[in-house]
N, C-alpha and C positions, 0 to 999 in steps of 0.2 A: 595356234594352240598354246604357244609360249605366253602370249598376252592373257589368254583365259586363265592359265595357271597362276600368273602373277596376280590377277584380280581376285581369284579364289583364295590365294595365299593371304592377300591383304585383308580380305573379308574375315578369314579365319582368325587372323591376328587381332583384328578389331573386336571380334566377338569375345576372344579370350581376355582382352584388356578392359572390357566393359565392367564397371564396378558392380559387384553383387553383394547385397547385404547379408551378413550372417551374425549370429549372436556371439559376442566375444567370450572367451573362456578364461582369460587372464586379465588382471588389472591390479596395479600396485600403486601405492602412494609413497612419495619420497620422504626419507628421514629429514626433518628440518635441520638446517645448518645451525640455527640459533636455539635448539631445543633446550639447552641448559641456561639460557639467558632469562633472568627473572623479568616478568612484566605483570602489571596489574590491570584487571579489566575495568572498563568504564562503568560509571554509575548512571549516566544519562543516555537516553535513547538517541539523542541528537549528536552524541560524541562520534566523530568520524574515524577515530583510531582503529586500525586494523592489524591483524597478524596474518602470516602467510602459510598456506599448505600447497605443496606442488605435487602434481601427478602427470602422467602422460595419457594420451588418448587410447582407450581400448581399441582393439582391432575389430572394426565393424565391416571390414572388407573394402572400405573406401574412407576418404577424409570427410567425416560427417561433422555437421555443426551440432555440438552437444551442449548440454547443461551440466555443470559441475557443482557439487555441494559437498558438505562434510557431515560426519556423525561424530558425536563426542560421548565419552563415558569416563567414569572414574575407575572402572573395573574392566580391564581388557578382555576378561572371559565372560562378561555379561552377555545374555542373549541379545541378538541384534535388535529385537523389538524394544529393548530397554534403552538403547542408545538414543540420544536426542539430536535431531537434525539442526544443522547450522546453515543458514543461507549464505551464498557467495555474493558479494557485492558486484562482481563481474561474472555472471553465470556462464557465459560462453568461454571463459578462460580457464585453462587447466592450472594456471598460476593463481590460485584462489586467494582473494583478500577478504577475510572474514572479520566483521566488527567485533572488537573485544567486548562490547556491550552484549552482543548475542551470546558470546561464550559465558559471560557472567550470569546472564539469565538462566542458561542451561545448567551451569554448575550449581546455582542456587536451587534449581529444581531437583537435581540429582542428590543434593544434600537434604532435600525435604524441608527447606527453610520456609517457615510459615509467614513471617513478616520481618520488618526491619528490626523489631525488638528481639525476636528470636535470633536473628543474625548476630546482633550485638551481644546477647547473653551467651552465645556459644563461642564468642571470640573468633569468628570465622575470618574476619578481616585481617588478622595477624598470622594466618597460616599459609603455607605453601602447598599447592595441590599438584599432583601429577595427572595431567589430562591426556587421555588416549583418543586418537582420531583415526577414522577411516574415511576414504574418499568415495564419492558416489558419482556415477556418470550415467546419463541417459540421453537418448535422442528424442526431443519433444514430438509427441504424436505417434511414436512407434512403440506399440505394446511389446513388452518383453525385452526392451533394449536396456533397461536399468540393470546396472551391475555395481556391486560394492567391492571395494578393494579387498584382496585376500589377506593383506598384511595390515598391521596397525603401527602407527607412529605416535610419538608423544612430545608434549612440551612439559618439562619437568618441574618448573618453578613458577606456577601460575598463582598469583594472589588475586583475590576477588573482592569487589565491593558488593553491597546489597544492590540487586538490580531486578526490576520487574517491568514488563511491558505494560504501559498504560495507554488508553486510547488517546490519540491526538484529536485536535478539533480545529474548526474554522468558525467564522462568525457570519451571521446574516444581518443585514442592515436594511431598514426600509419600513414600509407600512405593515409591520408585523407585531404581534404580541405573543408573550409566553402564555401558553394555555393554562399552566398550573398557577403562576403567580399573577396573571392578568396585567403584568407590566408591558406597556407598549414601547416600541422603539422609536417610531416616528422620525427616522433618519437622524438619530442621535450621533454625534460626531464619533467616528471610529478611531478614537485617540487613546493613548495609554492611560489618561486620566479616567476613562470610562471602562477600564478592564474588568472590574468587578461586576458592573452592570451587564456587560456583554457575556462574560464567562458564566454568570449565574442564570442568564435568561435567554441569550441569543446565540448559543453555540450548537453546531452540528458535530457529532462525535463519530469516531470509528466504532463499529460494532466490535464486541469482545473477540469474536472469531475472525475479524478482519484487521486486527491491529497491525499497523505498519503498511497497510495497502493504500492509504490516503483515499479511502472511500468514506464519505461523511454522510450521516443520516440525521435528520431533524424533523420534528413535527411542531408546527406553529399555527397561529391563527392570523389570517390576513385581515387587516382592518380597512374598511372602505374609505375612500376620499369623501369629504363632506359634500361636494357637489354631486357625486354619484349617489349618495344616500338620500339626497333631496329630490323628490319626484319632479319638482319644478325645473331643476337644472340638470337632471340626469341625462347623460349622453353616452350610450355604450360605444359609440364610434370615436370617442375622444380619448386618445392614449393618456392624456394628462389626468383623466379621471380613473385610471387603473390603479389598483393597489400595487405598488412597485417595490422591488427588492433586488439586491445583489449581495455578493459575498466578499469577505476579506480574510486572508490567511494570517494577517497580523494587523494590529491597530496602529497604523502609522499616519492616520489622518486622511484627508481627502486627496490623496495622491494615488497614482496608478500602480505604484510598486507592488503592493500586496493585494490588489483588487482582482476579483474574478467577476467579469460582467458579460452582458449580452452583446456589447458593441464597444468599440474604442471610444466613441463619443460620450462625453460627460452627460449623464442623465438622459441619454437616449432611452426610449421605452420600446421594448419588443413585446407586443401583446400576444398572450397565449390563451386568451379566454376561451376560444372555441376548441382547445385541445386539452386543457388541464383536467377536465372531468374524466375523460377516457385515459388520460396519461400523456404528458408532453415529455419529449426528450429532444435535446438540442445541444448545440455547440456552445462552449464557454470561450470567451476571449480573455486570455491571460493579460493582465494589466489593463483590462477593459473597464470603463466607467459607466457603461450603459446598464439599464435595469431590465428585468423581466416584469411584465405587468398583467394583472388579471382584473377585469371589470366585475366588481361585486357591489351590491347595495346593502348587504348585511355582512357581519363577520363570518368568515368561512375558514374551516380548518384545512390544512394542507400538509402533505408529507413530501419532503424534498431529499434527494440524494445527489451529492456532488462527487464526481470522479475526477479528482484533481490531475493525476498523471495523464489521463486521456482527454481532459478538458470537455467533459460531458456533464449535463445537468438533467435530472429527471424530476418532474413535478406531477403530483397526483392529488386530486381533491380528496379531503377526508383524512382521518387518522388511520394509519396502516402500520402493521409490523412488516419490516423489510427483511427479506432473505436474498441471497445471491446465488446465481448459477454462473460460476466464473466471476466476472465483474459485472454481470447484468443483474440489475435489481428486479425482484418480484415483490409487488405490493399485495400483502395478504390481508 
């Protein structure tokens, strides 16, 4: 009986110690130690400079893996829906590091800045602003777990540059032509000397609603190889007769450093002819020099999506408008 009592006691203890989720009721953000130190926000999206906001984890009943972010306003009494969200460069950390560029973009919006000329005319670059912040915490995938800090903290001497988010881009290189200009690429060297050619004709851009996500979309025309277009020499089974292409994040020449390819091997061809009409999706090899290839005998339009962080490529025959569900493209 003593042994049974001990077992029951242990079981009862274990049951009481099992973590049980509950919605937190309190959440606060810490006053910044450097709140009175002046700093200026970055003007360029690529600038890595950050500032910090610290908070503790709300009580969810257990030590949960959370996402942390911040909200900013120039008016601490503004309705919460008027505050602007600021992403955390380290989302799972309560010691938030937020890019000053993101803060600059947000303050420009809060000041209703129209453009760079409006910014200059209002002399906003020479003023100090007191920016108010709230912290946000939520557990990904758990509805109702989002909580905003009950208190507000501030940085009191923020100076801003004009800043706006602009779509980033990558380049396509290969047997492709720009549909509007008719200019063909033909594997023109991806070098700095050809930047204008590539930027004006062979760039895939981030959609306006996906800026910063490194999801790139482009519509081009594939140009057939001469042998493939000639009925006497045409051979659908020959990869060398495929219209081929790959991508570059920068124009550094024929080196792997900035290349996004189908394979590590230089000018390897991965044929996707039997898949591209219905829609092809596959893996990208970072620093890969291989190509994707489609056997065609006449010029064909194609819509391409490149997901750089996840190293995925999506290829669909024809001209399509692309929307996203999460990071998954839909070709409309």
